[in-house]
C-alpha positions in Angstrom: -0.2 1.1 6.2 -0.5 4.6 5.2 -2.6 6.6 2.5 -4.3 9.7 1.9 -8.0 9.7 1.1 -9.6 11.6 -1.8 -9.4 14.3 -2.9 -5.9 14.3 -1.6 -4.9 10.9 -2.6 -1.2 10.9 -4.2 1.0 8.5 -5.9 4.5 7.9 -4.5 8.2 7.4 -5.2 10.0 5.7 -2.5 13.5 5.0 -1.8 15.7 3.9 0.8 18.7 6.4 1.7 20.3 4.4 4.4 20.1 0.6 5.4 17.4 -1.5 4.2 13.7 -1.9 4.5 11.1 -4.4 3.6 8.4 -2.2 1.6 4.9 -3.2 1.3 2.3 -2.0 -1.0 -1.5 -2.8 -0.5 -3.9 -2.4 -3.4 -7.2 -0.6 -2.0 -9.0 -0.1 -5.5 -12.2 -1.6 -5.6 -12.7 -3.6 -8.9 -8.8 -4.1 -9.0 -8.0 -8.0 -9.8 -5.4 -7.5 -7.1 -7.8 -5.9 -4.3 -6.5 -6.5 -1.0 -3.3 -8.1 -2.2 0.2 -7.2 -1.3 3.4 -6.5 -3.4 6.6 -6.8 -1.0 9.9 -5.4 -2.3 13.2 -5.0 -0.3 14.4 -1.3 -0.8 18.2 -0.5 0.0 20.7 2.1 -0.1 23.3 -0.3 -1.4 20.8 -1.5 -4.1 19.9 2.1 -5.1 16.3 0.7 -6.0 13.0 2.4 -5.8 9.5 1.7 -6.0 6.6 3.9 -7.7 3.1 3.7 -6.0 0.1 4.6 -7.8 -2.9 6.1 -6.3 -5.3 3.6 -4.7 -2.4 2.0 -2.7 -1.7 1.9 1.1 1.9 1.7 2.0 4.3 0.7 4.7 7.7 -0.5 5.4 9.7 -2.4 7.8 13.5 -1.5 8.8 15.6 -4.5 8.3 18.7 -2.9 9.3 19.6 -1.1 12.6 19.3 2.2 10.9 17.0 3.1 8.0 16.2 6.5 6.1 13.5 6.8 3.6 12.8 9.4 1.0 9.3 9.9 -0.4 8.3 12.2 -3.4 4.5 12.4 -3.6 2.1 14.0 -5.9 0.0 16.2 -3.5 0.8 17.7 -0.2 0.2 16.2 3.1 -3.4 16.7 4.4 -3.8 15.5 7.9 -7.6 15.5 7.5 -7.3 13.0 4.7 -4.4 10.9 6.3 -5.7 7.3 6.8 -4.4 3.8 7.4 -5.1 0.0 7.5 -3.8 -1.9 10.5 -0.7 -3.9 9.3 -1.2 -7.0 11.1 -4.6 -7.3 9.0 -2.9 -7.7 5.5 -1.4 -10.8 3.7 2.0 -9.7 3.8 5.0 -11.4 5.5 6.9 -8.7 7.7 9.5 -11.1 8.6 9.5 -9.9 12.4 7.9 -11.2 15.5 7.3 -8.2 17.7 7.7 -5.0 15.5 7.6 -1.7 17.0 4.6 0.2 15.8 3.3 3.7 16.7 0.2 4.0 18.8 -1.3 5.8 15.7 -0.5 2.7 13.6 -1.8 0.4 16.3 -5.2 2.2 16.0 -5.9 1.8 12.1 -8.9 -0.2 10.9 -8.5 -3.8 9.8 -8.7 -4.2 5.9 -11.6 -6.4 6.4 -13.6 -3.3 8.0 -12.2 -0.9 5.5 -14.7 0.7 3.0 -12.6 1.9 0.0 -13.2 5.1 -1.9 -10.8 4.1 -4.3 -11.9 2.5 -7.6 -9.7 0.6 -10.3 -9.6 2.2 -13.6 -8.2 -0.4 -16.2 -7.6 2.6 -18.6 -4.9 3.8 -16.5 -2.9 0.3 -16.2 -0.1 0.4 -18.8 -0.1 -2.3 -21.1 
């Protein structure tokens, strides 16, 4: 589950150009009614759908097809010093796989329960 820490946090627009993925979004905004909860959506080239992910969310996906190509549009540049993540297996998401292939980097991320979030929920930014 990936995100960038302040001051380089960003919103994302994510879509699948080839194949299909299970896309997972995790709320990391302290004070949010949904803090620590996940939203799961299937994105696919066939459906042509996409998802907007606001600042303060972690994002990850699992390929549900043999090949999958993802495209991101983000509101800030990649900043390796602010790059962070949450261990995928420590969140309440049904990934629908038993033995996923996970990078060494992603396996080393902190568990959600141990993460001290710098993100704060702002009710004024929520659309009514």
